[in-house]
C-alpha positions as CSV (number, residue, x, y, z in Angstrom):
1,X,30.7,-25.0,25.8
2,X,28.8,-26.5,22.8
3,X,30.6,-26.9,19.9
4,X,28.9,-24.1,17.7
5,X,29.2,-21.8,20.6
6,X,33.4,-22.0,20.8
7,X,32.6,-22.1,16.4
8,X,30.9,-18.9,16.7
9,X,33.5,-17.2,18.5
10,X,36.2,-19.0,16.4
11,X,37.6,-21.4,19.1
12,X,36.4,-24.6,17.7
13,X,36.7,-26.3,14.2
14,X,35.2,-24.9,11.2
15,X,32.5,-26.5,9.0
16,X,33.7,-28.5,5.8
17,X,32.7,-27.2,2.5
18,X,30.5,-30.4,2.4
19,X,28.7,-29.9,5.7
20,X,25.1,-28.6,5.7
21,X,25.0,-25.2,6.1
22,X,23.2,-23.2,8.9
23,X,20.1,-21.3,7.8
24,X,21.3,-17.5,7.7
25,X,18.9,-14.4,8.0
26,X,18.2,-12.3,5.1
27,X,20.2,-9.6,5.2
28,X,16.9,-7.2,3.9
29,X,15.0,-9.6,6.6
30,X,14.2,-6.7,9.9
31,X,13.5,-9.1,12.7
32,X,11.8,-6.1,14.4
33,X,9.3,-6.0,11.6
34,X,5.8,-6.5,12.6
35,X,2.6,-6.4,10.5
36,X,-0.3,-4.2,11.7
37,X,-3.0,-6.6,13.6
38,X,-3.8,-8.1,16.7
39,X,-0.2,-9.6,17.4
40,X,1.2,-5.9,17.7
41,X,-2.2,-4.9,19.7
42,X,-1.6,-7.8,22.1
43,X,2.5,-6.6,22.1
44,X,1.4,-3.2,23.1
45,X,-1.1,-4.4,25.7
46,X,1.1,-6.7,27.3
47,X,3.8,-3.5,28.3
48,X,1.1,-1.6,29.8
49,X,0.2,-4.2,31.9
50,X,3.9,-4.3,33.0
51,X,4.3,-0.9,33.1
52,X,7.0,-0.5,30.7
53,X,7.6,2.4,28.1
54,X,6.8,1.8,24.4
55,X,7.9,2.9,20.9
56,X,6.1,2.0,17.7
57,X,7.6,3.2,14.5
58,X,6.6,2.8,11.0
59,X,5.2,5.2,7.7
60,X,2.1,6.7,7.7
61,X,-1.2,4.7,7.7
62,X,1.0,1.3,8.5
63,X,-1.7,1.1,11.6
64,X,0.5,2.2,14.5
65,X,-1.7,4.7,16.1
66,X,-4.6,2.1,15.5
67,X,-2.7,-0.6,17.4
68,X,-1.7,1.5,20.2
69,X,-5.4,3.3,20.4
70,X,-6.7,-0.7,20.4
71,X,-4.4,-1.6,23.6
72,X,-5.1,1.0,25.5
73,X,-9.1,0.6,24.9
74,X,-8.2,-2.9,26.1
75,X,-6.3,-2.0,28.9
76,X,-8.9,0.3,30.5
77,X,-11.7,-2.6,29.7
78,X,-9.6,-5.4,31.6
79,X,-9.1,-2.7,34.5
80,X,-5.3,-2.6,33.7
81,X,-5.2,1.1,34.2
82,X,-7.4,3.9,35.0
83,X,-7.5,5.9,31.8
84,X,-5.2,7.8,29.4
85,X,-4.0,11.3,27.7
86,X,-3.4,11.7,24.4
87,X,-1.0,14.2,22.9
88,X,-0.3,15.0,19.1
89,X,3.1,15.9,18.3
90,X,4.1,19.7,18.6
91,X,6.9,21.5,18.9
92,X,4.7,24.5,20.5
93,X,4.2,22.1,23.9
94,X,6.4,23.6,26.0
95,X,8.7,21.9,28.4
96,X,7.0,22.1,31.5
97,X,3.5,21.2,30.1
98,X,3.7,17.6,32.2
99,X,4.6,19.2,35.5
100,X,3.7,22.8,35.8
101,X,0.3,24.0,36.3
102,X,-0.9,26.7,34.3
103,X,-3.4,29.3,34.2
104,X,-6.0,29.1,31.4
105,X,-9.5,30.6,30.5
106,X,-12.3,28.5,30.9
107,X,-15.7,28.3,29.1
108,X,-17.4,31.0,31.3
109,X,-14.5,33.5,30.5
110,X,-12.8,33.0,34.2
111,X,-9.4,32.3,34.9
112,X,-8.5,29.3,36.5
113,X,-5.4,27.0,37.6
114,X,-5.1,24.1,35.2
115,X,-3.1,21.1,37.0
116,X,0.2,19.5,35.6
117,X,-0.7,17.0,33.3
118,X,1.3,14.1,34.8
119,X,-0.8,15.1,38.6
120,X,-4.2,15.8,37.0
121,X,-6.3,12.9,38.2
122,X,-8.4,11.2,35.9
123,X,-11.9,12.2,35.7
124,X,-12.8,8.1,34.6
125,X,-10.5,6.9,37.6
126,X,-10.9,6.0,41.4
127,X,-8.4,8.2,42.3
128,X,-9.0,10.8,45.0
129,X,-7.1,13.5,47.4
130,X,-5.7,11.5,50.4
131,X,-4.4,12.9,53.5
132,X,-0.9,14.0,53.1
133,X,-0.9,13.8,49.4
134,X,-3.0,16.6,47.9
135,X,-2.0,16.1,44.4
136,X,-2.8,12.3,44.2
137,X,-1.8,10.1,42.5
138,X,1.3,12.2,42.4
139,X,3.6,11.1,45.1
140,X,6.5,13.8,46.7
141,X,9.7,11.9,46.6
142,X,11.0,11.9,50.3
143,X,7.6,11.2,51.8
144,X,9.3,8.2,53.6
145,X,7.9,5.8,51.0
146,X,10.4,3.6,49.3
147,X,8.2,1.9,46.6
148,X,5.2,4.1,45.1
149,X,4.1,1.4,43.2
150,X,2.5,-0.7,46.4
151,X,-0.1,2.1,47.1
152,X,-1.2,2.8,43.5
153,X,-4.0,0.6,42.3
154,X,-4.9,-0.2,39.0
155,X,-7.6,2.4,38.2
156,X,-4.2,5.0,39.5
157,X,-2.4,4.1,36.1
158,X,-2.6,6.2,33.3
159,X,-1.2,5.5,29.5
160,X,0.6,9.0,28.4
161,X,0.0,8.6,24.5
162,X,2.6,10.4,22.8
163,X,1.4,10.1,18.8
164,X,4.1,11.1,16.7
165,X,6.6,12.0,19.5
166,X,9.7,13.0,17.0
167,X,7.4,15.9,16.3
168,X,7.6,17.3,19.8
169,X,10.6,19.9,20.7
170,X,13.5,19.2,22.3
171,X,12.7,21.0,25.9
172,X,9.6,18.5,26.2
173,X,11.3,15.4,25.1
174,X,13.9,16.2,27.4
175,X,11.4,16.5,30.4
176,X,10.7,12.8,29.5
177,X,13.8,11.4,30.5
178,X,12.9,11.4,34.3
179,X,9.6,10.3,33.4
180,X,10.5,7.5,31.9
181,X,13.4,6.4,33.8
182,X,12.0,7.0,37.3
183,X,8.3,7.7,36.6
184,X,9.6,11.3,38.6
185,X,8.7,14.6,37.2
186,X,9.8,17.8,38.7
187,X,7.3,20.2,40.1
188,X,8.7,23.5,41.6
189,X,11.6,21.8,42.4
190,X,9.7,19.0,44.1
191,X,10.4,15.8,42.4
192,X,6.9,13.4,42.2
193,X,6.3,10.1,41.7
194,X,3.5,9.4,38.9
195,X,1.7,6.3,37.6
196,X,2.5,7.1,33.9
197,X,3.3,4.4,31.4
198,X,4.6,6.1,28.4
199,X,3.1,4.8,24.9
200,X,4.5,6.5,21.7
201,X,4.6,6.1,17.9
202,X,7.0,8.1,15.5
203,X,7.5,8.4,11.8
204,X,10.8,6.5,10.4
205,X,13.6,9.3,10.4
206,X,13.7,11.2,7.4
207,X,10.2,10.1,6.6
208,X,9.6,13.6,6.1
209,X,11.3,17.1,7.7
210,X,9.3,16.7,10.9
211,X,10.4,12.9,11.4
212,X,13.9,13.2,13.3
213,X,15.4,10.3,15.4
214,X,14.8,10.6,18.8
215,X,18.0,11.0,21.0
216,X,20.2,8.3,22.5
217,X,19.5,9.0,26.1
218,X,15.6,9.1,25.4
219,X,15.9,5.9,23.6
220,X,17.8,4.3,25.9
221,X,15.0,5.0,28.7
222,X,12.3,3.2,26.4
223,X,11.9,-0.4,27.3
224,X,10.4,-1.7,24.0
225,X,10.2,-0.9,20.4
226,X,8.1,-2.2,17.8
227,X,9.1,-1.5,13.6
228,X,5.8,-1.9,11.9
229,X,5.8,-2.7,8.2
230,X,3.4,-1.0,4.9
231,X,0.5,-3.5,5.2
232,X,0.4,-6.3,2.6
233,X,-2.2,-6.3,-0.4
234,X,-4.2,-8.7,2.1
235,X,-4.0,-6.5,4.8
236,X,-5.3,-3.8,2.4
237,X,-7.9,-5.4,1.0
238,X,-9.6,-7.2,4.1
239,X,-8.6,-5.6,7.1
240,X,-8.6,-1.9,6.3
241,X,-10.7,-1.4,2.9
242,X,-14.1,-2.7,3.9
243,X,-14.7,-0.4,6.8
244,X,-13.3,2.7,5.1
245,X,-15.5,1.9,2.1
246,X,-18.8,1.7,4.3
247,X,-17.8,5.2,5.8
248,X,-17.8,6.2,2.5
249,X,-20.9,4.9,1.7
250,X,-22.8,6.8,4.3
251,X,-22.6,9.6,2.1
252,X,-24.5,8.9,-0.2
253,X,-28.5,8.1,-0.4
254,X,-29.6,4.6,0.5
255,X,-28.4,2.0,-2.3
256,X,-27.1,5.1,-4.1
257,X,-23.1,4.3,-3.2
258,X,-21.2,3.0,-6.1
259,X,-20.2,-0.5,-5.7
260,X,-16.6,-1.6,-5.1
261,X,-15.6,-4.8,-6.5
262,X,-13.2,-7.4,-4.9
263,X,-11.3,-6.9,-8.3
264,X,-11.2,-2.8,-7.8
265,X,-10.0,-3.6,-4.4
266,X,-7.4,-5.8,-5.2
267,X,-6.1,-3.5,-8.3
268,X,-5.8,-0.2,-6.4
269,X,-4.2,-2.2,-3.3
270,X,-1.6,-3.6,-5.7
271,X,-1.1,-0.3,-7.3
272,X,-0.3,1.5,-4.3
273,X,2.2,-1.1,-3.6
274,X,4.0,-0.9,-7.1
275,X,4.3,3.1,-6.3
276,X,6.8,1.9,-3.9
277,X,8.9,1.5,-6.8
278,X,11.7,-1.7,-7.2
279,X,12.2,-3.3,-3.7
280,X,15.6,-4.1,-4.8
281,X,16.6,-0.7,-5.4
282,X,18.3,1.8,-3.1
283,X,15.5,3.3,-1.0
284,X,14.9,3.7,2.7
285,X,11.4,2.2,1.9
286,X,12.2,-1.0,1.2
287,X,13.1,-1.8,4.7
288,X,9.3,-1.4,5.7
289,X,7.9,-3.4,3.1
290,X,7.6,-7.3,4.3
291,X,9.5,-9.8,2.5
292,X,6.6,-11.5,1.1
293,X,5.3,-7.7,-0.5
294,X,9.0,-7.6,-2.0
295,X,8.4,-11.1,-3.4
296,X,5.3,-9.7,-5.0
297,X,6.4,-6.5,-6.3
298,X,9.7,-8.8,-7.7
299,X,7.4,-11.3,-9.7
300,X,5.1,-8.5,-11.1
301,X,8.0,-6.7,-12.3
302,X,9.7,-10.0,-13.9
303,X,6.0,-10.2,-16.1
304,X,5.9,-7.0,-17.6
305,X,9.0,-5.1,-18.5
306,X,7.7,-1.9,-19.0
307,X,5.8,-1.9,-15.6
308,X,9.6,-2.9,-14.0
309,X,11.5,0.1,-15.8
310,X,8.6,2.4,-14.5
311,X,9.1,0.9,-11.0
312,X,12.6,0.9,-11.3
313,X,12.7,4.9,-12.4
314,X,10.5,5.8,-10.0
315,X,12.7,4.2,-7.1
316,X,15.3,6.7,-7.7
317,X,12.9,9.6,-7.1
318,X,11.0,8.6,-4.0
319,X,12.0,7.0,-0.5
320,X,9.1,6.1,0.8
321,X,5.4,5.0,-1.5
322,X,1.6,6.0,-0.8
323,X,0.8,5.0,2.6
324,X,-2.3,3.1,3.5
325,X,-4.2,6.0,3.9
326,X,-3.7,7.0,0.2
327,X,-5.5,3.6,-1.1
328,X,-8.3,4.4,1.0
329,X,-8.6,8.1,0.0
330,X,-8.0,6.7,-3.8
331,X,-11.1,4.1,-3.4
332,X,-13.1,6.9,-1.8
333,X,-12.8,9.6,-5.0
334,X,-13.1,7.3,-7.5
335,X,-16.2,6.7,-5.7
336,X,-16.9,10.1,-6.4
337,X,-16.0,10.0,-9.7
338,X,-18.4,7.0,-10.5
339,X,-21.3,8.4,-8.8
340,X,-20.7,11.7,-10.8
341,X,-20.8,10.0,-14.3
342,X,-23.8,7.9,-12.9
343,X,-22.2,4.7,-12.8
344,X,-23.5,2.3,-10.2
345,X,-19.7,0.8,-9.4
346,X,-16.1,1.7,-9.4
347,X,-14.3,0.8,-12.7
348,X,-11.0,0.9,-13.5
349,X,-11.1,3.9,-15.2
350,X,-12.0,5.9,-12.2
351,X,-9.2,4.7,-10.3
352,X,-6.9,5.9,-13.6
353,X,-8.6,9.2,-13.7
354,X,-8.1,10.4,-9.8
355,X,-4.7,8.5,-9.5
356,X,-2.0,11.6,-9.8
357,X,-4.8,13.8,-7.8
358,X,-4.6,11.2,-5.0
359,X,-1.2,9.5,-4.9
360,X,1.3,12.1,-6.1
361,X,1.7,14.0,-2.8
362,X,1.9,11.1,-0.7
363,X,4.7,9.5,-2.1
364,X,8.0,11.0,0.1
365,X,10.3,12.5,-2.7
366,X,14.4,12.1,-2.8
367,X,14.2,15.6,-4.5
368,X,13.6,19.1,-4.1
369,X,10.2,19.9,-6.1
370,X,10.5,23.8,-5.7
371,X,14.2,23.3,-6.9
372,X,13.2,20.8,-9.6
373,X,9.7,21.0,-10.6
374,X,10.8,18.9,-13.9
375,X,11.4,15.7,-11.7
376,X,7.6,16.5,-9.9
377,X,6.0,16.0,-13.3
378,X,8.5,13.4,-14.2
379,X,7.2,11.7,-10.8
380,X,3.5,12.2,-11.5
381,X,4.2,10.9,-15.2
382,X,5.7,7.5,-13.6
383,X,2.6,7.3,-11.4
384,X,-0.3,7.4,-13.7
385,X,2.2,5.1,-16.2
386,X,2.3,2.2,-13.3
387,X,-1.4,3.0,-12.4
388,X,-2.7,2.3,-15.9
389,X,-0.5,-0.6,-16.8
390,X,-1.8,-2.7,-14.3
391,X,-5.5,-1.3,-14.7
392,X,-5.4,-2.3,-18.3
393,X,-3.3,-5.5,-18.2
394,X,-6.1,-8.5,-18.7
395,X,-5.9,-10.5,-15.5
396,X,-4.0,-8.3,-13.5
397,X,-5.9,-8.9,-10.5
398,X,-5.1,-12.6,-10.2
399,X,-1.6,-11.9,-10.2
400,X,-2.5,-9.4,-7.1
401,X,-3.8,-12.7,-5.5
402,X,-7.7,-12.0,-6.7
403,X,-9.3,-14.0,-9.2
404,X,-13.0,-13.5,-9.3
405,X,-13.8,-16.0,-11.9
406,X,-11.6,-19.0,-10.3
407,X,-13.9,-18.1,-7.0
408,X,-17.1,-17.6,-9.1
409,X,-17.0,-21.2,-10.4
410,X,-14.6,-24.2,-10.5
411,X,-11.5,-24.0,-12.3
412,X,-11.5,-25.3,-16.1
413,X,-9.1,-27.5,-17.4
414,X,-6.0,-25.6,-18.9
415,X,-6.7,-27.4,-22.2
416,X,-10.5,-26.5,-22.6
417,X,-10.4,-24.5,-25.9
418,X,-13.8,-24.6,-26.2
419,X,-16.2,-21.3,-24.9
420,X,-19.9,-20.9,-25.0
421,X,-20.5,-17.8,-27.0
422,X,-22.2,-15.0,-25.5
423,X,-23.1,-12.7,-28.6
424,X,-23.3,-9.5,-27.1
425,X,-26.6,-7.1,-28.4
426,X,-25.6,-3.9,-29.5
427,X,-26.4,-2.0,-26.8
428,X,-24.5,-4.5,-24.6
429,X,-21.0,-3.9,-26.7
430,X,-21.5,-0.1,-26.4
431,X,-21.8,-0.5,-22.8
432,X,-19.0,-1.9,-22.4
433,X,-17.1,0.6,-24.6
434,X,-18.1,3.2,-22.8
435,X,-16.1,1.8,-19.7
436,X,-13.0,2.9,-21.4
437,X,-12.3,6.6,-21.6
438,X,-10.5,7.0,-24.7
439,X,-12.0,4.2,-27.1
440,X,-15.5,5.3,-26.3
441,X,-14.9,8.1,-29.2
442,X,-15.3,5.2,-31.7
443,X,-17.9,3.0,-30.3
444,X,-19.8,3.3,-33.7
445,X,-16.9,2.2,-35.2
446,X,-16.2,-0.7,-33.0
447,X,-19.9,-1.7,-32.9
448,X,-19.4,-2.1,-36.4
449,X,-16.6,-4.4,-36.4
450,X,-17.8,-6.7,-34.0
451,X,-20.0,-9.0,-35.6
452,X,-17.0,-10.1,-38.0
453,X,-15.2,-11.5,-35.1
454,X,-17.7,-12.4,-32.4
455,X,-18.1,-16.4,-33.0
456,X,-14.5,-16.4,-33.5
457,X,-12.1,-14.1,-31.7
458,X,-14.3,-12.5,-29.2
459,X,-17.0,-15.2,-28.1
460,X,-17.3,-13.9,-24.8
461,X,-17.1,-10.6,-22.9
462,X,-13.9,-11.6,-21.3
463,X,-12.7,-11.4,-24.5
464,X,-14.3,-8.4,-25.7
465,X,-12.8,-6.3,-22.8
466,X,-9.1,-7.5,-23.7
467,X,-9.8,-6.0,-27.5
468,X,-11.1,-2.6,-26.4
469,X,-8.6,-2.5,-23.5
470,X,-5.6,-2.5,-25.9
471,X,-7.6,-0.1,-28.2
472,X,-8.0,2.2,-25.4
473,X,-3.9,2.0,-24.4
474,X,-2.9,2.7,-27.8
475,X,-5.5,5.3,-28.0
476,X,-4.4,7.1,-24.4
477,X,-3.0,11.0,-25.4
478,X,-0.2,10.3,-22.7
479,X,1.4,7.7,-23.6
480,X,4.8,7.9,-25.8
481,X,5.5,5.8,-28.9
482,X,7.2,3.2,-26.7
483,X,4.5,3.1,-24.6
484,X,1.9,2.5,-28.0
485,X,4.3,-0.3,-28.8
486,X,4.1,-2.1,-25.5
487,X,0.4,-1.9,-25.1
488,X,-0.2,-3.0,-28.6
489,X,2.4,-6.0,-28.2
490,X,0.4,-6.8,-24.7
491,X,-2.8,-6.6,-25.8
492,X,-2.3,-9.0,-28.8
493,X,-0.7,-11.7,-27.0
494,X,-2.9,-11.3,-24.3
495,X,-5.9,-11.9,-26.5
496,X,-4.0,-15.2,-27.6
497,X,-3.7,-16.6,-24.5
498,X,-7.1,-15.8,-23.6
499,X,-8.6,-17.9,-26.7
500,X,-5.7,-20.7,-26.0
501,X,-5.7,-20.8,-22.0
502,X,-2.8,-22.9,-21.0
503,X,-1.2,-23.9,-24.4
504,X,2.4,-23.5,-24.8
505,X,2.9,-23.8,-28.5
506,X,1.9,-21.0,-30.7
507,X,-0.7,-21.6,-33.3
508,X,0.1,-20.1,-36.1
509,X,-3.3,-19.8,-37.8
510,X,-4.6,-18.2,-34.7
511,X,-1.8,-15.7,-34.4
512,X,-2.3,-14.8,-38.1
513,X,-6.2,-14.1,-37.2
514,X,-5.4,-12.2,-33.8
515,X,-3.3,-10.0,-36.2
516,X,-6.3,-9.3,-38.8
517,X,-8.4,-8.5,-36.2
518,X,-6.0,-5.5,-34.8
519,X,-5.2,-4.5,-38.4
520,X,-8.5,-4.0,-39.4
521,X,-9.4,-2.5,-36.1
522,X,-6.6,0.1,-36.1
523,X,-7.2,0.7,-39.7
524,X,-10.8,1.6,-39.2
525,X,-10.1,3.9,-36.2
526,X,-7.8,5.9,-38.3
527,X,-10.0,6.5,-40.9
528,X,-11.9,8.2,-37.9
529,X,-9.6,9.6,-35.7
530,X,-8.0,13.1,-35.6
531,X,-4.1,13.5,-36.8
532,X,-2.6,12.5,-33.0
533,X,-5.2,9.2,-33.3
534,X,-4.2,8.3,-36.9
535,X,-0.5,8.2,-35.6
536,X,-1.2,5.8,-32.6
537,X,-3.1,3.8,-34.7
538,X,-0.4,3.4,-37.8
539,X,1.7,2.4,-34.6
540,X,-0.4,0.0,-33.2
541,X,-1.1,-1.7,-36.9
542,X,2.9,-2.0,-37.2
543,X,3.3,-3.6,-33.9
544,X,0.6,-6.3,-35.1
545,X,2.0,-6.8,-38.5
546,X,5.8,-7.0,-37.2
547,X,4.6,-9.4,-34.2
548,X,2.6,-11.7,-37.0
549,X,5.8,-11.5,-39.3
550,X,8.1,-12.8,-36.7
551,X,6.0,-15.7,-36.1
552,X,5.8,-16.6,-39.7
553,X,9.6,-16.8,-40.0
554,X,10.3,-18.3,-36.3
555,X,11.0,-22.3,-36.0
556,X,7.6,-22.3,-34.5
557,X,5.8,-22.5,-38.1
558,X,5.4,-25.6,-39.5
559,X,6.4,-24.5,-42.6
560,X,9.5,-23.6,-41.9
561,X,10.4,-27.2,-40.4
562,X,13.5,-28.7,-42.6
563,X,12.5,-31.4,-44.8
564,X,12.6,-34.8,-43.7
565,X,16.0,-36.3,-43.4
566,X,17.3,-38.7,-46.0
567,X,18.3,-42.0,-44.8
568,X,22.2,-42.2,-43.6
569,X,21.8,-38.7,-42.7
570,X,21.5,-36.9,-39.1
């Protein structure tokens, strides 16, 4: 035997500490986990061609049913099967639905006998009754035929598609045992062979109250099993959203559907993935996130302490985040909100305004909301916090894999500090402010202050948006004092980074200038706001004052550098 095999069983020499280590599988990597798409469709199709049963497991909206349907359509088109039957998981379907005839009342109010599902000839197939086998293609066992598969043609074969198989009753599932193992059903005491391939989908055990684990005997009779991951951000944006957005657009008059930019699509997709919580937490859902998605979420958490805090807390309350259908539903509702407000395109605020109503009921909680309604309220608060942090963080879409500016124009040198000022007229500035629901109340105040900084700190519309976005975040009525402090601090440094992209050294003069801009802004807003707004503006002002003071005291300030060393000294 090879030395590596002997070592595996403890029979060979052990590796020395200095030897090259053999790559190990990450303990969280699931070798059975697949992404929805052509690879999964082809895998299911191949098993249909080989007449093998298939089980596809994954969260709702991950694409398991879609891929199964596509594989069945391809099998029909290629002539591998004659047709298919579809059954949706339902505990009321009786045990003998596959093998016993039923009396039904047809459209003409006439009572007639409906053949058992497994023996019913396919309308689209070439199967016809044959002498000796009146229920063809079902073949009675003991008719002197050893191998019925030699008599069946491709057009006799049928796929029985059981969607959400673990929602059927125990009796119906027990009736599948013989069908899966021997392609046999029992009808009125007579065994029949039937040309059926079973393709089934299931939600993961524990996903909800109806998602149970299949019995060991039933699992043992399923030939192949695939686990499907939650789609990653690129699949959500480029594979799932386009068709759904086109469907939503048909509900509007010609050219009247609000546009959904690529940036908005990335923000919505990224937010729904963040609502799965901390990928390192002890929750069932993390095992249905791809390694790439988990790494992406970990990087986003590392970039924002406040986002990381909310995601960690959310992970203590839920097991699974919103499914892939949730993000398209969310986009559709945001389009409707934009249309109601007369907007021609979906803005971040439209996603914010619809987030809780669309997403909160689409996560799978660890708690009983009936017994702990306070936890339900906290869940909704965390969802809104996470969405707002993502929507209001400048450049977050670029962190999610999309940078509209980089794709629209050649990338500028990181050292380029000069901007081509695009001074905004008053109506243009008012239009930008109108995109922010909490700042728009103070549009007159902000318009008055803008001319003092348009040539220095606010040279472009992008810089203006950072400024307004920060003000809007500070004024939001649901934010805690801690949230206001985080938003004010992030906005302060975001504007500095935007003005000096790629610069690692602190420009003390610029820090003082940006501090002055925000201090004067919060002072002006506080003078025009109600008591609650005054309090939030005061918190924002204090944060900026402390940030500037800390920079002035730090060693980064050249004025704090020690005197030049005298000759002979260190």
